[in-house]
Structures are given as C-alpha cells and as structure tokens.
DSSP file (Angstrom, degrees, kcal/mol; ACC not computed):
  #  RESIDUE AA STRUCTURE BP1 BP2  ACC     N-H-->O    O-->H-N    N-H-->O    O-->H-N    TCO  KAPPA ALPHA  PHI   PSI    X-CA   Y-CA   Z-CA
    1    1 A M              0   0    0      0, 0.0     2,-0.5     0, 0.0     0, 0.0   0.000 360.0 360.0 360.0  95.8    0.0    0.0    0.0
    2    2 A A        -     0   0    0      3,-0.0     2,-0.2     1,-0.0     3,-0.0  -0.714 360.0-155.8 -88.8 128.2    2.0    3.0   -1.3
    3    3 A E        -     0   0    0     -2,-0.5     2,-0.1     1,-0.1     3,-0.1  -0.653  32.7 -86.8 -98.6 158.9    0.9    6.4    0.0
    4    4 A A        -     0   0    0     -2,-0.2     2,-0.4     1,-0.1    -1,-0.1  -0.372  49.8-106.7 -61.4 138.5    1.6    9.6   -1.8
    5    5 A Q        -     0   0    0      1,-0.2    -1,-0.1    -2,-0.1     3,-0.1  -0.543  31.9-171.5 -69.4 125.3    4.9   11.1   -0.9
    6    6 A R        +     0   0    0     -2,-0.4    15,-2.4     1,-0.1    16,-0.6   0.656  68.9  39.9 -92.8 -18.4    4.4   14.1    1.4
    7    7 A L  E     -A   20   0A   0     13,-0.2     2,-0.6    14,-0.1    13,-0.2  -0.967  63.8-147.7-132.2 145.7    8.0   15.2    1.4
    8    8 A H  E     -A   19   0A   0     11,-2.7    11,-2.7    -2,-0.4     2,-0.5  -0.958  27.7-165.7-109.7 112.5   10.7   15.5   -1.3
    9    9 A I  E     +A   18   0A   0     -2,-0.6     2,-0.3     9,-0.2     9,-0.2  -0.859  15.3 162.1-108.2 129.4   14.0   14.8    0.5
   10   10 A S  E     -A   17   0A   0      7,-2.7     7,-3.1    -2,-0.5     2,-0.4  -0.832  27.6-130.4-132.4 173.1   17.3   15.6   -1.0
   11   11 A Q  E     -A   16   0A   0     -2,-0.3     2,-0.5     5,-0.2     5,-0.2  -0.994  12.5-172.1-133.1 132.1   20.8   16.1    0.4
   12   12 A I  E >  S-A   15   0A   0      3,-2.8     3,-2.2    -2,-0.4     2,-0.2  -0.963  71.2 -52.2-121.8 110.6   23.3   18.9   -0.2
   13   13 A K  T 3  S-     0   0    0     -2,-0.5     0, 0.0     1,-0.3     0, 0.0  -0.447 123.6 -20.4  55.1-120.1   26.7   18.0    1.3
   14   14 A D  T 3  S+     0   0    0     -2,-0.2    35,-0.5    -3,-0.1     2,-0.5   0.198 119.8  97.4-101.0  17.3   25.8   17.1    5.0
   15   15 A V  E <   -Ab  12  49A   0     -3,-2.2    -3,-2.8    33,-0.1     2,-0.4  -0.907  62.8-146.3-110.9 128.7   22.5   18.9    5.0
   16   16 A H  E     -Ab  11  50A   0     33,-2.7    35,-2.7    -2,-0.5     2,-0.5  -0.767  11.7-158.2 -87.8 136.1   19.1   17.2    4.4
   17   17 A V  E     -Ab  10  51A   0     -7,-3.1    -7,-2.7    -2,-0.4     2,-0.6  -0.970   6.0-169.6-116.4 119.9   16.5   19.3    2.6
   18   18 A A  E     -Ab   9  52A   0     33,-3.2    35,-3.0    -2,-0.5     2,-0.5  -0.940   3.4-167.2-112.6 115.9   12.9   18.3    3.0
   19   19 A E  E     -Ab   8  53A   0    -11,-2.7   -11,-2.7    -2,-0.6     2,-0.2  -0.893  21.5-126.8-105.1 125.2   10.5   20.1    0.7
   20   20 A F  E     -A    7   0A   0     33,-2.2    36,-0.4    -2,-0.5   -13,-0.2  -0.500  16.8-164.9 -70.1 135.8    6.8   19.8    1.5
   21   21 A V        +     0   0    0    -15,-2.4    -1,-0.1    -2,-0.2   -14,-0.1   0.812  63.6  78.0 -89.8 -35.5    4.8   18.5   -1.4
   22   22 A D        -     0   0    0    -16,-0.6     3,-0.1     1,-0.1    34,-0.1  -0.447  67.1-146.4 -80.7 148.5    1.3   19.4   -0.2
   23   23 A H  S    S+     0   0    0      1,-0.2    35,-3.8    34,-0.2    36,-2.0   0.788  91.7  41.8 -78.0 -29.9   -0.2   23.0   -0.3
   24   24 A K  E     -e   59   0B   0     34,-0.2     2,-0.8    33,-0.2     3,-0.3  -0.977  61.4-168.8-123.9 126.9   -2.1   22.3    2.9
   25   25 A I  E     +e   60   0B   0     34,-2.9    36,-2.3    -2,-0.5    39,-0.3  -0.793  51.4 114.4-112.2  85.7   -0.7   20.5    5.9
   26   26 A L        +     0   0    0     -2,-0.8     2,-0.3    34,-0.2    -1,-0.2   0.654  38.2  97.5-125.2 -31.9   -3.9   20.0    7.8
   27   27 A D     >  -     0   0    0     -3,-0.3     4,-2.6     1,-0.1     5,-0.2  -0.505  63.7-142.0 -77.5 128.3   -4.7   16.3    8.1
   28   28 A E  H  > S+     0   0    0     -2,-0.3     4,-2.5     1,-0.2     5,-0.2   0.885 101.0  50.7 -55.7 -44.0   -3.6   14.6   11.3
   29   29 A A  H  > S+     0   0    0      1,-0.2     4,-2.3     2,-0.2    -1,-0.2   0.911 112.0  47.1 -64.0 -42.0   -2.6   11.4    9.6
   30   30 A N  H  > S+     0   0    0      2,-0.2     4,-2.8     1,-0.2    -1,-0.2   0.906 111.4  51.5 -64.1 -41.4   -0.5   13.3    7.0
   31   31 A I  H  X S+     0   0    0     -4,-2.6     4,-2.9     2,-0.2    -2,-0.2   0.904 110.2  48.7 -63.6 -41.4    1.1   15.3    9.8
   32   32 A K  H  X S+     0   0    0     -4,-2.5     4,-2.9    -5,-0.2    -1,-0.2   0.922 111.5  50.0 -63.1 -43.4    2.0   12.2   11.7
   33   33 A E  H  X S+     0   0    0     -4,-2.3     4,-2.3     2,-0.2    -2,-0.2   0.925 113.3  45.4 -60.5 -46.2    3.5   10.7    8.6
   34   34 A I  H  X S+     0   0    0     -4,-2.8     4,-2.7     2,-0.2     5,-0.2   0.931 113.8  49.9 -62.4 -46.1    5.6   13.8    7.9
   35   35 A G  H  X S+     0   0    0     -4,-2.9     4,-2.6     1,-0.2    -2,-0.2   0.907 111.1  48.8 -59.5 -43.8    6.6   13.9   11.6
   36   36 A D  H  X S+     0   0    0     -4,-2.9     4,-2.3     2,-0.2    -1,-0.2   0.916 112.4  48.6 -62.9 -43.5    7.7   10.3   11.6
   37   37 A T  H  X S+     0   0    0     -4,-2.3     4,-2.0    -5,-0.2    -2,-0.2   0.935 115.3  43.5 -62.1 -47.4    9.7   10.7    8.4
   38   38 A L  H  X S+     0   0    0     -4,-2.7     4,-2.6     2,-0.2    -2,-0.2   0.875 112.3  52.8 -68.8 -37.2   11.5   13.8    9.6
   39   39 A T  H  X S+     0   0    0     -4,-2.6     4,-2.6    -5,-0.2    -1,-0.2   0.909 109.9  48.7 -63.6 -41.7   12.1   12.3   13.1
   40   40 A A  H  X S+     0   0    0     -4,-2.3     4,-0.7     2,-0.2    -2,-0.2   0.894 111.5  50.6 -63.7 -39.6   13.7    9.2   11.4
   41   41 A L  H >< S+     0   0    0     -4,-2.0     3,-0.7     1,-0.2     4,-0.2   0.931 113.3  44.3 -63.1 -46.5   15.8   11.5    9.3
   42   42 A V  H >< S+     0   0    0     -4,-2.6     3,-1.0     1,-0.2    -2,-0.2   0.877 112.6  52.8 -65.8 -38.5   17.0   13.5   12.3
   43   43 A G  H 3< S+     0   0    0     -4,-2.6    -1,-0.2     1,-0.2    -2,-0.2   0.603  91.0  78.5 -73.2 -10.9   17.6   10.3   14.3
   44   44 A S  T << S+     0   0    0     -4,-0.7     2,-0.3    -3,-0.7    -1,-0.2   0.624 102.9  17.7 -78.5 -11.5   19.7    8.8   11.6
   45   45 A K  S <  S-     0   0    0     -3,-1.0     2,-0.1    -4,-0.2    -1,-0.1  -0.998  78.8-102.1-155.4 157.7   22.8   10.9   12.5
   46   46 A D  S    S+     0   0    0     -2,-0.3    33,-0.1     1,-0.2    32,-0.1  -0.473 102.7  12.2 -74.8 151.1   24.5   13.0   15.2
   47   47 A R  S    S-     0   0    0     31,-1.8    -1,-0.2    -2,-0.1    32,-0.1   0.910  89.1-160.3  49.5  53.8   24.4   16.7   14.8
   48   48 A P        -     0   0    0      0, 0.0    33,-2.9     0, 0.0     2,-0.5  -0.305  10.9-151.7 -66.7 147.1   21.8   16.7   12.0
   49   49 A K  E     +bc  15  81A   0    -35,-0.5   -33,-2.7    31,-0.2     2,-0.4  -0.987  22.5 176.4-119.0 122.8   21.4   19.6    9.7
   50   50 A L  E     -bc  16  82A   0     31,-2.5    33,-2.5    -2,-0.5     2,-0.5  -0.988  20.4-165.6-136.4 133.2   17.9   20.0    8.3
   51   51 A I  E     -bc  17  83A   0    -35,-2.7   -33,-3.2    -2,-0.4     2,-0.6  -0.975   9.6-158.2-113.6 127.5   16.2   22.5    6.0
   52   52 A L  E     -bc  18  84A   0     31,-3.0    33,-2.7    -2,-0.5     2,-0.6  -0.934  10.4-155.8-104.5 119.6   12.4   22.4    5.8
   53   53 A D  E     -bc  19  85A   0    -35,-3.0   -33,-2.2    -2,-0.6     3,-0.3  -0.856  16.1-179.0-103.0 117.7   11.3   24.1    2.6
   54   54 A F    >   +     0   0    0     31,-2.6     3,-1.2    -2,-0.6    34,-0.3   0.071  41.0 125.4 -99.8  21.7    7.7   25.5    2.7
   55   55 A V  T 3  S+     0   0    0      1,-0.3    -1,-0.2    32,-0.1    31,-0.1   0.802  80.6  38.9 -55.6 -32.7    7.7   26.8   -0.9
   56   56 A Q  T 3  S+     0   0    0    -36,-0.4     2,-0.3    -3,-0.3    -1,-0.3   0.636  94.5 105.8 -87.7 -15.8    4.5   24.8   -1.8
   57   57 A V    <   +     0   0    0     -3,-1.2    31,-0.4    29,-0.2   -33,-0.2  -0.519  28.1 160.7 -85.6 126.4    2.7   25.3    1.5
   58   58 A D  S    S+     0   0    0    -35,-3.8     2,-0.4    -2,-0.3   -34,-0.2   0.675  70.1  31.5-104.8 -28.5   -0.3   27.7    1.8
   59   59 A H  E     -e   24   0B   0    -36,-2.0   -34,-2.9    32,-0.0     2,-0.4  -0.996  56.4-175.5-139.4 138.0   -1.9   26.4    5.0
   60   60 A L  E     -e   25   0B   0     -2,-0.4   -34,-0.2   -36,-0.2     2,-0.1  -0.990  18.6-139.9-127.6 138.3   -0.6   24.8    8.2
   61   61 A S     >  -     0   0    0    -36,-2.3     4,-1.8    -2,-0.4     5,-0.1  -0.466  30.1-107.7 -88.2 168.8   -2.7   23.4   11.1
   62   62 A S  H  > S+     0   0    0      1,-0.2     4,-2.3     2,-0.2     5,-0.1   0.837 122.6  58.1 -64.2 -31.0   -1.9   23.8   14.8
   63   63 A A  H  > S+     0   0    0      2,-0.2     4,-2.2     1,-0.2    -1,-0.2   0.883 103.9  51.6 -64.8 -36.9   -1.1   20.1   14.8
   64   64 A A  H  > S+     0   0    0    -39,-0.3     4,-2.1     2,-0.2    -2,-0.2   0.901 108.7  50.6 -65.4 -39.9    1.5   20.8   12.1
   65   65 A L  H  X S+     0   0    0     -4,-1.8     4,-2.3     2,-0.2    -2,-0.2   0.913 109.1  51.8 -62.5 -41.7    3.0   23.5   14.2
   66   66 A G  H  X S+     0   0    0     -4,-2.3     4,-2.4     1,-0.2    -2,-0.2   0.904 107.9  51.6 -60.2 -42.1    3.1   21.1   17.1
   67   67 A M  H  X S+     0   0    0     -4,-2.2     4,-2.5     1,-0.2    -1,-0.2   0.901 109.7  50.0 -61.7 -40.9    5.0   18.6   15.0
   68   68 A L  H  X S+     0   0    0     -4,-2.1     4,-2.6     2,-0.2    -2,-0.2   0.895 109.5  50.9 -65.0 -39.8    7.5   21.3   14.0
   69   69 A I  H  X S+     0   0    0     -4,-2.3     4,-2.0     2,-0.2    -2,-0.2   0.922 112.1  47.1 -63.4 -44.1    8.0   22.2   17.7
   70   70 A N  H  X S+     0   0    0     -4,-2.4     4,-2.1     2,-0.2    -2,-0.2   0.910 112.1  50.2 -63.0 -42.4    8.6   18.5   18.5
   71   71 A L  H  X S+     0   0    0     -4,-2.5     4,-2.5     1,-0.2    -2,-0.2   0.918 108.3  52.8 -62.2 -43.9   11.0   18.1   15.6
   72   72 A N  H  X S+     0   0    0     -4,-2.6     4,-2.3     1,-0.2    -1,-0.2   0.898 108.1  51.3 -58.6 -41.8   12.9   21.2   16.7
   73   73 A A  H  X S+     0   0    0     -4,-2.0     4,-2.2     2,-0.2    -1,-0.2   0.904 110.3  49.0 -63.2 -41.6   13.3   19.7   20.2
   74   74 A K  H  X S+     0   0    0     -4,-2.1     4,-1.2     2,-0.2    -2,-0.2   0.901 110.0  50.9 -64.9 -41.1   14.7   16.5   18.7
   75   75 A V  H  <>S+     0   0    0     -4,-2.5     5,-3.1     1,-0.2     3,-0.5   0.928 111.5  48.0 -61.2 -44.7   17.1   18.3   16.5
   76   76 A K  H ><5S+     0   0    0     -4,-2.3     3,-2.0     1,-0.2    -2,-0.2   0.879 104.6  59.6 -65.1 -38.2   18.4   20.3   19.5
   77   77 A Q  H 3<5S+     0   0    0     -4,-2.2    -1,-0.2     1,-0.3    -2,-0.2   0.821 108.9  45.4 -58.1 -30.4   18.7   17.1   21.6
   78   78 A Q  T 3<5S-     0   0    0     -4,-1.2   -31,-1.8    -3,-0.5    -1,-0.3   0.140 118.9-111.2-100.6  19.1   21.2   15.8   19.0
   79   79 A S  T < 5S+     0   0    0     -3,-2.0    -3,-0.2     1,-0.1    -2,-0.1   0.816  73.8 141.0  56.1  33.2   23.1   19.1   18.8
   80   80 A G      < -     0   0    0     -5,-3.1     2,-0.4    -6,-0.2   -31,-0.2  -0.256  48.1-122.5 -95.1-174.8   21.7   19.6   15.3
   81   81 A Q  E     -c   49   0A   0    -33,-2.9   -31,-2.5    -3,-0.1     2,-0.4  -0.994  17.2-165.5-135.1 139.4   20.4   22.6   13.4
   82   82 A L  E     -c   50   0A   0     -2,-0.4    23,-0.6   -33,-0.2     2,-0.4  -0.980   4.5-174.3-126.2 134.9   17.1   23.3   11.8
   83   83 A R  E     -cd  51 105A   0    -33,-2.5   -31,-3.0    -2,-0.4     2,-0.4  -0.982  11.6-153.2-127.4 142.0   16.2   26.0    9.3
   84   84 A L  E     -cd  52 106A   0     21,-2.5    23,-3.2    -2,-0.4     2,-0.3  -0.951  22.7-178.0-111.0 133.9   12.8   26.9    7.9
   85   85 A V  E     +cd  53 107A   0    -33,-2.7   -31,-2.6    -2,-0.4    23,-0.2  -0.890  49.6  22.2-132.7 161.7   12.7   28.5    4.4
   86   86 A N        +     0   0    0     22,-0.8     2,-0.5    21,-0.7   -29,-0.2   0.862  68.5 172.4  55.5  44.4   10.3   29.9    1.8
   87   87 A I        -     0   0    0     20,-0.4    -1,-0.2    -3,-0.2   -32,-0.1  -0.746  29.2-127.4 -87.2 124.4    7.5   30.6    4.3
   88   88 A K    >>  -     0   0    0     -2,-0.5     4,-2.7   -31,-0.4     3,-0.7  -0.248  23.9-106.0 -69.6 158.4    4.6   32.5    2.8
   89   89 A A  H 3> S+     0   0    0      1,-0.3     4,-2.1     2,-0.2     5,-0.1   0.860 117.1  52.6 -55.5 -43.4    3.4   35.7    4.4
   90   90 A Q  H 3> S+     0   0    0      1,-0.2     4,-0.9     2,-0.2    -1,-0.3   0.836 113.9  43.6 -68.2 -29.7    0.1   34.2    5.8
   91   91 A I  H <> S+     0   0    0     -3,-0.7     4,-2.1     2,-0.2    -1,-0.2   0.868 110.1  55.8 -78.8 -37.7    2.0   31.4    7.5
   92   92 A M  H  X S+     0   0    0     -4,-2.7     4,-2.5     1,-0.2    -2,-0.2   0.871 102.1  58.5 -59.3 -36.3    4.7   33.8    8.7
   93   93 A E  H  X S+     0   0    0     -4,-2.1     4,-2.8    -5,-0.2    -1,-0.2   0.903 105.2  48.8 -59.9 -41.7    1.9   35.7   10.4
   94   94 A V  H  X S+     0   0    0     -4,-0.9     4,-2.4     2,-0.2     6,-0.3   0.918 110.4  51.0 -64.1 -43.6    0.9   32.6   12.3
   95   95 A F  H  <>S+     0   0    0     -4,-2.1     5,-1.5     1,-0.2     6,-1.5   0.893 113.3  46.2 -59.9 -39.6    4.6   32.1   13.4
   96   96 A T  H ><5S+     0   0    0     -4,-2.5     3,-1.2     3,-0.2    -2,-0.2   0.936 112.0  48.9 -69.8 -47.1    4.7   35.7   14.5
   97   97 A I  H 3<5S+     0   0    0     -4,-2.8    -2,-0.2     1,-0.3    -1,-0.2   0.893 116.4  43.2 -59.3 -41.0    1.4   35.6   16.4
   98   98 A T  T 3<5S-     0   0    0     -4,-2.4    -1,-0.3    -5,-0.2    -2,-0.2   0.419 110.7-122.7 -87.2   2.0    2.4   32.4   18.2
   99   99 A Q  T X 5S+     0   0    0     -3,-1.2     3,-1.4    -4,-0.2     4,-0.5   0.598  75.1 128.7  67.5  12.3    5.9   33.7   18.8
  100  100 A L  G >>< +     0   0    0     -5,-1.5     4,-2.2    -6,-0.3     3,-0.6   0.717  55.5  75.0 -72.0 -19.0    7.3   30.7   17.0
  101  101 A H  G 34 S+     0   0    0     -6,-1.5     5,-0.3     1,-0.2    -1,-0.3   0.724  95.5  52.4 -64.0 -17.8    9.5   32.9   14.8
  102  102 A K  G <4 S+     0   0    0     -3,-1.4    -1,-0.2    -7,-0.3    -2,-0.2   0.733 109.0  49.1 -85.5 -24.5   11.6   33.3   17.9
  103  103 A L  T <4 S+     0   0    0     -3,-0.6     2,-0.3    -4,-0.5    -2,-0.2   0.870 109.9  53.3 -80.5 -39.4   12.0   29.5   18.3
  104  104 A F  S  < S-     0   0    0     -4,-2.2     2,-0.8   -21,-0.0   -21,-0.1  -0.672  79.9-123.9-101.8 151.0   12.9   28.7   14.7
  105  105 A R  E     -d   83   0A   0    -23,-0.6   -21,-2.5    -2,-0.3     2,-0.5  -0.850  36.7-168.2 -87.1 110.6   15.7   30.0   12.5
  106  106 A I  E     -d   84   0A   0     -2,-0.8     2,-0.3    -5,-0.3   -21,-0.2  -0.899   7.0-178.7-108.9 126.2   13.6   31.2    9.5
  107  107 A M  E     -d   85   0A   0    -23,-3.2   -21,-0.7    -2,-0.5   -20,-0.4  -0.777  35.4-118.9-122.0 163.8   15.4   32.1    6.3
  108  108 A S  S    S-     0   0    0     -2,-0.3   -22,-0.8   -23,-0.2     2,-0.3   0.911  86.3 -11.4 -68.3 -43.5   14.4   33.5    2.9
  109  109 A N  S  > S-     0   0    0    -24,-0.2     4,-2.0   -23,-0.1     5,-0.2  -0.893  73.0 -90.3-152.7 175.8   15.6   30.6    0.8
  110  110 A Q  H  > S+     0   0    0     -2,-0.3     4,-3.1     1,-0.2     5,-0.2   0.882 119.1  55.6 -63.4 -39.9   17.7   27.4    0.7
  111  111 A A  H  > S+     0   0    0      1,-0.2     4,-2.2     2,-0.2    -1,-0.2   0.916 109.3  46.6 -61.1 -43.6   20.9   29.2   -0.4
  112  112 A E  H  > S+     0   0    0      2,-0.2     4,-1.6     1,-0.2    -1,-0.2   0.907 114.1  48.7 -63.4 -42.8   20.7   31.5    2.7
  113  113 A A  H  X S+     0   0    0     -4,-2.0     4,-1.0     2,-0.2    -2,-0.2   0.917 110.4  50.3 -65.3 -43.8   20.0   28.5    5.0
  114  114 A L  H >X S+     0   0    0     -4,-3.1     4,-0.8     1,-0.2     3,-0.8   0.912 109.9  51.0 -60.9 -42.4   22.8   26.5    3.6
  115  115 A A  H 3X S+     0   0    0     -4,-2.2     4,-0.8     1,-0.2     3,-0.5   0.842 103.3  60.5 -62.9 -33.4   25.2   29.4    4.0
  116  116 A S  H 3< S+     0   0    0     -4,-1.6    -1,-0.2     1,-0.2    -2,-0.2   0.759  96.2  60.4 -69.2 -24.1   24.1   29.7    7.7
  117  117 A F  H << S+     0   0    0     -4,-1.0    -1,-0.2    -3,-0.8    -2,-0.2   0.845  99.5  56.0 -71.1 -32.2   25.2   26.2    8.5
  118  118 A A  H  <        0   0    0     -4,-0.8    -1,-0.2    -3,-0.5    -2,-0.2   0.805 360.0 360.0 -68.8 -28.6   28.8   27.1    7.6
  119  119 A A     <        0   0    0     -4,-0.8    -1,-0.3    -3,-0.1    -2,-0.2   0.495 360.0 360.0 -70.8 360.0   28.8   29.9   10.1
C-alpha cells in the first residue's frame, strides 16, 4: 500500500533538505506521517542539519506547528540545526502571532539557509 509522498527529501553536502509537497498540511494522519519521516531523518545521525522548505505550503494546522516544535526539540537534543525557508506571508503571520518565529531560524531561501550552517 503505497501512499503519496508528502516530502521530497534531498541532500546537499551534509544537509538534508525536506520540501513539503502538499499545499495544505492540515490532516492529522499526514502530519504524523511527515513527523515520523522527519524524526527518522533527524535520528539517523548525530548533529543533524535539516532545512524544511515550505515553498509549496499555503496552510498549516496547529497540529503541524506542534509537529514542527517537537521536531525542533529532537534536533536540539542531538546538537543539530534546523532551518525553515520559503515561508509565505500568511504562514509567517501565524509564526509571529504564536511567537514561533523566535523558536525557529527562518530564512528566505535554501541558499541562505545552507550558508548559515557554515557559520
């Protein structure tokens, strides 16, 4: 039983890039699937470097935000780094209202995020 791929994952040097495929990340089952995939990715190595690319995403549910917060905690536990990129204005507004923009390193694009890992 093959399910639709929710993430497109690639690797640039030692950085994993996960690009969301769906425009809306609202469904609990999809969010769990995405969370499980990203958690496994983060758990696969020490000091993981991960970029989450939201270029396709128009809507996020509060459950999706919770999954991101949990993922961020796991990355930090492993002395890793997480960057969020290409977040649209309406989603950025949610991050700002909920103060999550202070929790996450949010960058304009993948190139900026990749450069930030070297620093």
